[in-house]
C-alpha positions as CSV (number, residue, x, y, z in Angstrom):
1,M,-15.4,-46.0,17.3
2,T,-11.7,-46.9,17.9
3,T,-10.1,-47.4,21.1
4,P,-7.5,-44.8,22.2
5,S,-4.3,-45.3,22.9
6,P,-3.7,-46.3,26.8
7,P,-3.3,-43.0,28.8
8,T,-0.9,-42.6,31.7
9,Y,-3.7,-41.7,34.2
10,P,-6.7,-43.4,35.6
11,P,-9.5,-44.4,33.2
12,R,-12.8,-42.9,33.5
13,P,-16.0,-44.8,35.2
14,D,-19.4,-44.3,33.7
15,S,-21.5,-40.9,34.8
16,A,-22.5,-40.5,38.4
17,P,-24.3,-41.1,40.5
18,R,-24.5,-44.4,38.4
19,P,-20.9,-45.4,38.4
20,T,-21.7,-49.0,37.2
21,P,-21.4,-49.0,33.2
22,S,-23.1,-51.1,30.8
23,R,-21.0,-54.2,29.5
24,A,-20.6,-52.2,26.2
25,R,-19.0,-49.5,27.9
26,R,-17.1,-51.4,30.5
27,A,-15.4,-53.1,27.4
28,W,-14.7,-49.8,25.7
29,V,-13.1,-48.2,28.9
30,G,-11.3,-51.5,29.8
31,G,-9.6,-51.0,26.4
32,G,-8.2,-47.5,27.4
33,V,-7.1,-48.7,30.7
34,G,-3.6,-47.1,31.4
35,L,-0.7,-48.5,33.2
36,L,-1.5,-46.2,36.4
37,L,-4.7,-48.4,37.2
38,V,-4.3,-51.6,35.4
39,V,-5.5,-53.9,38.2
40,A,-5.3,-57.5,38.5
41,C,-8.4,-59.4,39.5
42,G,-8.1,-59.9,43.4
43,A,-10.6,-60.3,46.3
44,A,-14.0,-58.4,46.3
45,A,-14.6,-55.5,48.5
46,L,-15.8,-56.8,52.0
47,W,-18.6,-55.3,54.0
48,S,-17.3,-54.7,57.8
49,T,-18.0,-52.7,60.7
50,R,-14.9,-51.6,62.9
51,G,-15.5,-50.3,66.0
52,G,-13.9,-47.8,68.5
53,E,-12.3,-45.4,66.2
54,S,-11.9,-41.7,66.2
55,G,-13.1,-39.2,63.6
56,P,-16.1,-38.2,62.3
57,L,-17.3,-41.7,61.0
58,A,-16.6,-43.5,64.4
59,G,-19.1,-46.2,64.7
60,R,-20.4,-46.1,61.1
61,P,-20.2,-49.1,58.9
62,R,-17.2,-49.6,57.0
63,V,-16.2,-50.7,53.5
64,T,-12.9,-53.1,53.6
65,D,-11.5,-53.0,50.1
66,T,-8.9,-55.6,50.1
67,R,-7.8,-55.0,46.6
68,A,-7.2,-51.4,47.0
69,G,-6.1,-52.4,50.5
70,L,-8.3,-49.5,52.2
71,S,-10.9,-49.4,54.5
72,Y,-13.3,-46.4,54.7
73,G,-16.2,-45.5,56.6
74,V,-19.9,-44.8,55.1
75,P,-21.6,-41.8,56.0
76,D,-25.1,-41.6,57.2
77,G,-27.4,-41.3,54.1
78,W,-24.9,-43.1,52.0
79,K,-24.9,-47.3,51.3
80,H,-22.7,-49.8,49.8
81,D,-23.6,-52.5,47.8
82,P,-21.0,-55.3,47.2
83,A,-23.0,-56.8,44.5
84,K,-22.8,-53.6,42.6
85,D,-18.9,-53.7,43.3
86,R,-18.3,-56.8,41.2
87,D,-19.8,-55.1,37.8
88,L,-17.3,-52.1,38.1
89,I,-14.9,-51.9,35.4
90,D,-11.6,-53.3,36.6
91,A,-10.0,-50.1,37.6
92,F,-12.2,-49.8,40.5
93,S,-13.0,-52.4,43.4
94,S,-15.5,-50.8,45.6
95,Q,-18.0,-48.0,45.6
96,I,-20.6,-46.1,48.0
97,T,-23.1,-43.9,46.7
98,R,-25.7,-41.4,48.3
99,I,-29.1,-42.6,48.8
100,P,-31.4,-40.5,46.4
101,G,-33.3,-38.0,48.5
102,T,-31.2,-37.8,51.5
103,D,-31.1,-34.3,52.9
104,H,-28.4,-34.2,55.4
105,G,-30.5,-33.0,58.2
106,T,-31.4,-29.8,56.4
107,D,-34.5,-28.4,55.0
108,H,-33.9,-29.9,51.1
109,G,-37.0,-31.4,50.1
110,A,-38.5,-32.0,46.5
111,D,-39.3,-28.6,46.0
112,H,-35.6,-27.5,46.1
113,G,-34.1,-28.3,42.6
114,A,-30.5,-28.5,43.4
115,A,-31.0,-30.6,46.4
116,A,-33.1,-33.2,44.3
117,T,-30.7,-33.5,41.3
118,T,-27.6,-33.7,43.5
119,G,-25.8,-37.0,43.3
120,A,-22.4,-38.6,44.8
121,T,-20.4,-41.4,44.7
122,V,-16.8,-42.5,45.9
123,L,-14.8,-45.2,44.3
124,A,-11.6,-46.8,45.5
125,G,-9.1,-48.7,43.5
126,R,-5.5,-49.9,43.4
127,A,-2.8,-48.7,41.0
128,G,-1.0,-50.8,38.6
129,R,2.4,-49.2,39.0
130,P,3.5,-47.0,41.9
131,V,3.6,-43.3,41.6
132,S,6.7,-41.7,43.2
133,R,6.1,-39.2,45.8
134,A,7.5,-36.4,43.5
135,D,5.0,-37.3,40.8
136,L,2.1,-37.4,43.0
137,R,0.9,-34.0,42.3
138,R,1.4,-34.1,38.5
139,T,-0.5,-37.6,38.3
140,T,-3.2,-36.8,40.6
141,E,-4.1,-33.6,38.6
142,A,-4.0,-35.5,35.4
143,A,-6.1,-38.2,36.7
144,A,-8.7,-35.8,38.0
145,R,-8.7,-34.0,34.8
146,S,-9.2,-37.1,32.8
147,N,-12.2,-38.4,35.2
148,A,-13.8,-35.1,34.9
149,E,-13.8,-35.2,31.2
150,F,-15.5,-38.5,31.4
151,F,-18.1,-37.5,34.0
152,F,-18.7,-34.2,32.8
153,P,-18.2,-34.3,28.9
154,D,-18.0,-31.0,27.2
155,R,-18.3,-29.2,30.2
156,P,-15.2,-26.8,31.7
157,A,-13.7,-28.1,34.7
158,T,-11.2,-25.5,36.8
159,L,-8.5,-27.0,39.1
160,E,-10.1,-25.4,42.5
161,D,-7.3,-26.9,44.9
162,S,-4.4,-28.9,44.6
163,H,-2.6,-30.0,47.8
164,T,-0.3,-32.2,49.9
165,T,-1.8,-34.4,52.4
166,T,-1.7,-37.8,54.4
167,V,-4.0,-40.6,54.5
168,D,-3.8,-43.0,57.3
169,G,0.0,-41.2,57.6
170,R,0.8,-42.2,54.5
171,P,1.8,-39.5,51.6
172,A,-1.1,-38.5,49.4
173,H,-2.0,-35.7,47.0
174,T,-5.5,-34.3,46.6
175,A,-6.8,-32.4,43.3
176,V,-10.4,-30.7,43.1
177,L,-12.0,-29.9,40.1
178,R,-14.9,-27.3,40.0
179,V,-17.4,-28.3,36.9
180,T,-19.5,-25.6,35.4
181,G,-22.4,-25.5,33.2
182,D,-25.9,-27.0,33.7
183,T,-26.3,-27.7,37.5
184,G,-22.6,-27.7,38.4
185,G,-20.4,-30.7,39.6
186,R,-17.3,-31.2,41.9
187,L,-14.7,-34.2,41.5
188,E,-12.2,-34.9,44.2
189,M,-9.3,-37.4,43.2
190,T,-6.9,-38.3,46.0
191,L,-3.7,-40.6,45.1
192,L,-1.8,-42.2,48.1
193,T,1.1,-44.4,48.5
194,A,0.9,-47.4,50.8
195,P,3.0,-49.8,52.0
196,G,5.4,-52.1,49.7
197,G,5.6,-49.4,46.9
198,R,2.1,-49.4,46.0
199,T,-0.5,-46.7,44.9
200,T,-3.9,-46.6,45.7
201,F,-6.9,-44.0,45.3
202,L,-10.1,-42.5,46.0
203,L,-12.3,-40.7,43.9
204,G,-15.3,-38.7,44.9
205,V,-17.6,-37.4,42.4
206,V,-20.6,-34.8,43.0
207,T,-23.2,-34.3,40.2
208,G,-25.6,-31.3,40.6
209,E,-24.7,-28.3,42.5
210,P,-23.2,-29.8,45.9
211,D,-24.2,-28.3,49.0
212,P,-21.7,-27.9,51.9
213,A,-22.6,-30.9,54.0
214,L,-22.2,-33.3,51.0
215,V,-19.0,-32.0,50.4
216,E,-18.2,-32.5,54.1
217,D,-19.1,-36.2,53.8
218,L,-16.6,-36.8,51.0
219,H,-13.8,-35.4,53.4
220,D,-15.3,-37.4,56.0
221,V,-14.9,-40.4,53.9
222,L,-11.0,-39.5,53.2
223,A,-10.7,-38.7,56.7
224,S,-11.8,-42.0,58.2
225,T,-9.7,-43.8,55.4
226,T,-7.1,-46.4,56.7
227,V,-4.4,-48.1,54.9
228,D,-4.3,-52.0,55.4
């Protein structure tokens, strides 16, 4: 297989809920890293707890991703493994994943197929070049589609929502794709501008038919994000 020409949107990690690819896969994807998410080696994401914050994840453990310049909360039923962060492809610098079997307090057990097959991950990273505010929508939607093609190959993905937003007061844009076929899926890509002209991102991926509580977790992570 030949390495494709570098795209102008983010490269794609391995299939959720297993975002840590094999070394061979990392090498292949690394060869196709585009300008947007070419990231230099930096400090590893660190685990920290920040108390006294408002919002849905106040008092929860947090991931402080020094390379992306972001800090975000970890919902109940999710986990962060710093060791696995070191195995991510270069475009990504931290991740959290939903703990298998977590039912969000609802009556979803092993006998409920949709809940049993649902997995989710959130990844963060820093762009290699800034994206202007005027280009945030176009770039975010292109990045979301590219990642959907990788996470869910040969499965239709429909743009469900695309809206301007803010993250910790910084201009941002979010694109949401709904994936059909098999058990379904959902992908949410948010690009945001940071001080100094940097561009950074959060990528949330759900495999399986997502329940509303799981989607709310993704939104809570974004709402809890601060730009350092």
